[in-house]
C-alpha angles and dihedrals in degrees: 000000000000091000091055090050093049092047099050105023096100094047091046091052092050093047090049089048093052094046090048092048091052091050091046093050088053103041108008131103129238098277092047091051093048092047096050091042091053092043092053094043094049105030108028107030097050091054092058091043091053089051092046093049090043092234094148125218105355095203093066136037134024094330097053089106088066092058090047092050091051090050091048093052090046089050092054093046095047090048094052091048092046093052093047103040124095088227135086103216096070087069088062091048091052089047093054089051089055088056088059090048090051091052090054089051091051091050092051092050088065095232117163098257124147117256090232092059092049093049089050091052094045100041101024098072090063090066091050091047091051090051091048092050089050092048092046091049092051091049091049092051091047091049093049091051094047103040107012129235120350138174117293096197135040116255109241139146088239116111093221097090092052094080093044096060 
């Protein structure tokens, strides 16, 4: 069973991401669309680019800085969305991204940590984020059906939400 999971986990995650993105683009709100768009742009597309360019495993080796850069950009994006959205679950998504950033920091410190643990901490949050986006999307759809339309973004005097609308 574990071998089947190891063999097909990446493909299953990408298929789930695409199906969720299609559903969100049809029925989701602004924060959901931004979250799944950023997730696809920062978690799915780079993996295929690394395979296409024959870079190898991006979490180890000379191209590990690329993976760290992608995670850092994703962290900034998820944080901006989380602070601007009229939802609570994006805060969890940004928090899981910070776990991945922390794992990169631990790896650079040179501590004696198993490679398996680092890969779990770097790659694992993406699965949690995908589940959170799915759960947030389901809650959004249920809330729309029950109460009708509501605000996607928090009302602030801050200029940040202006480019997200």
